[in-house]
N, C-alpha and C positions, 0 to 999 in steps of 0.2 A: 504494500500499500504506500503510495506516495503522499506525503503530508506537507502542508505549508503552514507556517505560523505567522500570525499578524499580532503585533502589540501596538495598542493605541494608548499612550500615556498622556493624561490631562492633569496638569499640576495647578492647584488652586491659588488664587490671589496673586502671587508673583508668578504670572502665568506664562506658559510656554507654547510656542507654535513652530515646531521644527519637523519636517518630514524627512526621515532617514531613508526610507525606501518605499516603493509603491509597486503594486502589481494588480492584475485583473483577475477576478475570480468568475468562473462560469457558474451560472445558476443551475443547480441540479436538484430535482425533487427528492424528498425522502430523507431519512436519517434523524437522529436525535442530537440536538445541539446541547453540549454540556458546558455549563457555566460555573466557574468558581465564584461564589457570591460572598460579599463582605459582611453581611449582617442578617440577623433574624428579626423580621418585623413583628410588631405586636399583633397584627391581623392582616387579612388579605383585602381589606376594604380601602381602596384608594381614597375615597372621600374622607376617611377618618385618619389617614396616615399623613405624615409630614416629610418623609424622606423617600428617596428612590429605592430603598430596601424593599418596599412593597410595591411602589408604583411601577418600576421597570418590569418585574416579573408578571404583573397583572395587566399591564397596558394591552397586551395581546389578547386578553380575555374580553376586552370592551371595545366599543367604538365611541367616538365623539360625534357631535353634530357636524363640526368642521374640524379640520386638522391642518398641520403644516405639511406641505409636500415633502415626503421623505427622500425625494431625489434631489432636493435643493439643499446645499450644505448649510446655508445661513438662513435662519428664520427671519421672516419679515411679513408685513401686511400683504405683500405681493405674492407670498408663497402659501397663503391659506387656500385650501381647496375643500370642496364638499366631502362629507363622509356619510353619516346617516341623513343629513340634509342633502338635497339635490341642488340647492341654490340658496341665495339670501338676498334681501332687499331692505333698504332703509327708507323710512318716510322722509319728507323734505326737512323736517325739523331735527332729524337725527335722534329721535326719542323712541322710535318703534322699529324693531328688527323682525322681519317676517321670514320664516324658513319653511318651504315645502319639504316634506319628508319622503324618504325612499320607501316604496311599497314592497311587500314580499319578504321583508327581513324577519327572521325569527330569533327568539332568545334560545339559549342552549337547551332549555327544557321543552322547546317546541311551541311555546306560546308566541303570538304575533307581536311585533314591535309596533307601537302606535304613538301618536302625539301625547296621549295620557302619560306615557312613561317619561317623556321630557318634562312635563309639568310636575310630575311626582318628584323627579330628581331635584328640580330647583326649589320646590316647596320644602324638600328635605334639607337642602343646603341653607335655605333661609330660616329654618326652624319653624315653618308654618304647618308642617305635616303632623299628623297624630303620632306617627313613629318619630323617634328622635335619634340622631347620631350621638354616639357616646361622647365623641369629641368632634369638633367642627372647625378645623384649622383655617378653612377658606370661606367661612361665612361672610366675612367682610368684603370679599371680592364682589359679592352680588347685593351689597346694601343699596345700590342704585336702582335695582330692579323693583318697580312698583307692583308689577303683576306679570304672570305668564298665562297666556290664554291659548286655547286650541280652537281650530276650525275644522270640524270633522276629525277623522283619524290620522290625516296626513298633512297637517299644517299647524305650525306653532308660532306664536308671536311673543316677543319680549317687550314690555312697556317700561321705559326708563323714566326716572324722575327728571333727568337732564341728559343732554348729549354726553356720550362717553366714548372717546376715540379708541380706548383700549378694550372695549367690551368683546369685540369679535376675537381679538387675540387671546383673551382669557378663555373663551370657548374652545380655542384651538389647542390649548396646552394639554399635556398628558394628565393633568390634575382634574380635568372636567369630563369624565366619562358619563355616559347615560346609564342610569340604573333602572331595573324593572320595577314597576309598581307592585307586582304580585309577590315580591320577595322581600322579607323583612331585613332591616339593617343588621340584625343579629346574625341571620344566615349569611349575609354578604361578608361578614367578618370571617366566617369559617369556611364557606363553600360558595364563592361568588358565581352568579349567573350573568353572562354577558351575551353580546351579539357578535363578538370578535372572532378572529381566525383561530384562536386556541381556546380550548375548554380547560377549566381548572380541574386538576386531577388529585393533587396531594400537597399538604403542607405539614411537615414535621418540624416544629420549632428547634432551631439550632442544628438541624440536620439537612433538610431538603425542601425545595418547592418544585412541583412538577406541573406542567401543562401539556395537553395533547392536542393534536390536530382536530379542528372542527370540520368534519366531512361535508357539512351542510352550509358552509360559509357562503355568504351572498356575493362575494367577489370571486368570479370564476377562476379556477386554477390556483387559488391561494388557500392556505399558506403552502410554501414549498416544503417545510419541515414536518415530520411526523410528531415532533414534540420538542420541548425544551426542559432540561433538568438543571436546576440551580442547586449546587452543593454548597452549603453554608460553612465557610471557613473564615473565622474572624481574624485570625492572625495573618498579617500581610505576608510574612516570609513563607509560612506553610502553604498559603494559597498560591504564591508564586512558584514554589517548588513543584506543586501539583501540576501547574500548567507546563512547566519545563519538562516534567516527566511524561507529558502527553495525556494526563488524566482528564484535562478540561480543554475545551475549545475556546473559551472566553474567560478572561481574567480581569478583575476589577481591583485597582489599588496600586498600580505600579508607581514607584517614585523615581525621580531622575537617577539617583545612585543605583537603584535596582535594575535600571535598563542595562547597566554594564553586565550584570549577572545574566540577563537574558541573552545578550549578544555573545557572551563567553560560553554559556552552557547550551544555548540553542541558536547556533549561528545561522540557521535557516530562517530565523524569526524576522519578520518585517516590522520595523519600529516606526511609529508615527506619533508625533507630539502635537497637541492642539491646545488652544487657549479656551478654557471653560469659563462659565459664569459662576465660579466658586472662588471665594476669597478667604485668605487668612486674615482674621480680624481680631482686634482687642475690643470686646463688647463691654460697654459701660452702662450701668443702670443710672440714668440721669436723675432719678428720684431718690437715690440713696446717697446721703452725705458720705464723704465730702465731694462726691462726683456730681452733685447737683449744682456745683459752681462751674460756669462755663470757662472761666479763666484757667481753672485747674485742668479741665479737659483739654484746653488748648496747649497747655504745658506738656501734657502727656503725649499729644500728637507730635509736638515739636521735638520731643526727646527721642523718637524712634529713628533708627538708622535702617531705612527700608532696603538700601543696597546690601547691607550686611545680611539681612534676611535672605535676599535673593542669592547672594554669593554662597552662603552656607547651606541653605536648605535646597535650593534649586541649581547649585553649581553655576550661578550666573546666567542661567538660561531662561529665567522668568521675565515677565513684563509687569511693571508696576502700573496698576490701573485704577487705584482708589476704589470707589464703590462699583462703578459700572464696568462691564466687560470691555477691555481696551480694544481700540481699533487695530487692525482692520476687521478682526473677527466680530467685535462688538459694534453695532450700529450707533449706539448712543454714548460710547466712551469719550472721554475728554481728550483734547489735543495735548501734546506735550507741553505747550506754552500755558494752557489753562491749568494743567496738573501741577506744574512747577510753582504756580502762584498760591497753591493751597498751603495752609500751615503745616510745616514739616516735610513737604514734598520737594522743597528746593534742594539744589545739589550740595549746598554748604551745610553739612551736618553740624559742624562745630559752631557756626553762627546760630543755627537753629537752637542748639542746646544752651548757648549763651542767653538767648531770649527766653527759653524755658526756665532757666535758673532765676532770671530777673522776675518772672511772673511768680515763681514759688517764694522768692524772698519777699515780694510785695504781699503775699498771703500769709507771711509770718514764718516761713520755713527756711532752713539753712543747714550748714554742716552740722550744727549742734542740735537741730530740731528737724528731724525728717518726718515725713508723712508716712506712717506705717499702716498697712492694711492687710487683712487676710483675704486673698482673692476668692476664697470659697464663700465667705459670708458678706462681702462688701459690695457685691454687685458687678465684679469684674470677671469676665470669662473670655475664652478665646474660641474662635470658630474658623474652620476651613483648612486645618492642617492635620498633623499626625500627633496625638497626644502621647504616644509612646516614644517619641524621639527626644532624647535628653537635650539635644541642641536647642530645641524650641523653648524648653523650660529655662535653660541657661540664658538665652537671648531675652526672655521675658524679664528675668531678674536684672540683667544688665541694663536694659532699656528703662526699667523703673529707677534704678539707682542713679542713672545719668542726670536726673532732674531733681534729686533730693527727695525722692519718695521710695520707700522700700516695699518689696512685695514678698509675702510668704505664700508660695505657690503650692497648693495641694493637688493631688492627682485628679480629683473630680472637676477641677475648674477647667480642665483641658478637654472635657468630653466634646465630641463633635468635630474635632479637627482631623480630617482625613484627606489624603491626596486622592485624586480621582483618576482611574485608568481602566482600560479594557484590553483584553487580548483575544485575538481571533485565530482559529486554526481551521483550515479547509482541507479536506482530503477526498481522494477518490479511490 
C-alpha cells in the first residue's frame, strides 16, 4: 500500500503561514478516515458546546441553512452558498431575510425536514422554546432576531429589530446547524439526529467519537467516506507519535518545534502552515481590582515583548496580529502601521517598558512596592497556546515583573491554551 502524509500546522496568535510542500490528492470513495483528536467534549450537541472538540466531529452530522463554500480557502460574504436553503433575499430595509427551503430532505430517522425545524432551532437558541438548552453559548448572536416565521413547509423568514450585516455570516458558521423539532435537547447531547452526510454512531468519553456514512444523503454521490473515527488522545506528543506510526490519518495539535519531528520521522509527510483565527492572549477581568483600572491594563500591555513570544514559542515564524486574524489570511486584520500604533505593539520594547514603569509609579508602585496577584483568583488567565509548555509560564512571569507587578501562576490559569494543527494521510 502506498501512503502519503499531509501535516497542516496552524499556530495561534503569533500566527504562521508557510507552505512547505503541496500535492494533489485524487478523490476516491470509501474507507474510514481516522483522526487523532485533542479533547473529549462534554456532549455531542453543537448548540451547547463552545469548542471545536464537539463541533468539528459533529458538523458532518448536520446541515446549515447556508454555509461557506468549502472550495474557497478564505471565508467571506462572497463565499456563502445555499445549503438547506436554496436561496435568500433581503427586504429593502435590511430587516427581513427570507429563505426558501430545499424539499425532499430527511432527518437521519426518516422524518421530513421542514420550515418548522428552522423555527424550532432558533426558538431554542433564543430561549423561547419549552425545551431549554442546558447551556446556550451563542444566545447573544441572535438577540437582534425579533421573530422567525414560516410560510408553509418550505419557506422561513427572519425578522430583525434592525439591519445587521453580519447576520447571514453567522448563519453560515459551523456553530449554526439546524436541529429537528421532534428530538429533545437531551437526546441531541447523547445521540444527535441531523440531515448531514454522516450519521452519529458512537461517543465514548475520553476514548472515541464515530460517525458513519448516510446512504440517503440528499446531495448525490456524497459523502465519499464510509465513516470517520476520532480517537481521543489529549497528550500532544502521544497523539503525534500515533500519527507518525500510521495509526491516524489526521492529527490535530502540531506545534512548530514538533514539525521537525514529523519531517525527521516521517519524511514523506507534506507540511503546510497556515494562519488561523486563534490567539495567545492574556485575558483580564476588567471588573476585578486592580484590573478595573485602565491605566494598569495599559501598563500590562506595554510590558509585553511580543517578538520574544514569537521567537521562543513559534521559532520566529509567527505573525503578530493583535485581536483580528492578520492579513492576508484575515480580511479585517490591521495594517502594520495601525498595529504599531497600539500600546505595546511598537518595535521599541525598552521604551514601551519605560512608559509602563512610569504608569505603575504614578499608581503608587515601584521597586519596593510591587503589585502582587494570584493569576488563579485575580481574573487573569491566558488563552490560545499550550498550558503544558514551561516556556509560556516563564514568559508570563517575566512579562509581569518587567513593569513592577509580580505574578504567581498556577496550572489552572493556563487552561485553554493550545496550538492548532491537523495532519492528513491519503492512501490507496
